[in-house]
N, C-alpha and C positions, 0 to 999 in steps of 0.2 A: 195589872202590874206584872203578873207571872208571865204573861205572853211576851212582854218586852224583855224580861229577864232572860227567857229562853232564847229570844232573838239575839240579844247581846252576847250570850254565851256561845251561840252558834257562830256569830261573827268573829269572836275571839278565837275559836277553834280554827276557822278558815284562815285567819291571819297567821296564827301560830304555825299551821301546817305549811303555808306559803313560805314563811321564813325558814322553816325546817328544811324545805326542799331547795330553796334558792341560795341561801347564804353560804353553806359549806363549799359548793363548787366555786363560787365567786371568790371567796376568801382564799381558798387553796390555789386558784389560778393566779391571784394577785401575789401570793407568796412564791409560787413557782416563777413568775415573771421577775420578781425582785431577786430571787436566787440566781436566775439566769443572767441578769444584768450585773449583779454584784460579783459573781464568781466566774463569769464568762462561760457558763455551761451551755449546752445545746438546747434546742427546742424540745427535746424529749422530756426535760424537767417539767415544763408546763403541762404536758400531757399526763405525766405521772401524777402530778399534784391535782389536776382536774379529776383524774380517775379516783384518787383518794377522796376527793370532795364528793364525788357521786356515790361512792360506797358509804361514806359517812351520812349523806343525805338519805340514802335508802335505809340504812340502819336506824336513823332517827325517825323516819316515817313509820317503819315497822313498830318501833317502840311506842310511838304516838298512837297508832291504831290499836295496839294491845292495851294501852292504858284506857282508851275510850271504850273498848270492849269490856274490860273489867268493871268500869264504872256503870255501864249499861246492865251488866249481869247483876251487879249489886243492887241497882234500882229495881230490877225485875224481881229479885229475891225478896226485897222489902215489900214490894207490891203484892206478891203472892202470899207473903206472911200476913199482910193486913187483910187480904180478901179470902182467906181460907176459912170457909164456913163449915167444914167438916170436922172441926175440932170438938172433942167431947171433954168436958171437964168442968 
C-alpha cells in the first residue's frame, strides 16, 4: 500500500507542477487579449501579460521546489534521528 501511496503522491506533484508552469501564462495571455479587445490597445499588451505570466510561473515553480526540498530535508532529519545508534543515555 505504501508503494501506491508514494506513486500517487508523485503523480500529484507532477500534476501540480504542470499546472504551476502552464496556467499563469495562459491566464495572463487571455487577460491581455481581453484588455486589447476591450480598450483597443496594441499587441504589446498581450506580450507584457505573457511575460508577467512567465515570471509568475517561474516564481511558483521555485517556491514549489523549495517546499519539496524542505519536506525532503525534514524526512531525512527524522530518518537520521531514528537510526542514530551512537546515542548514549
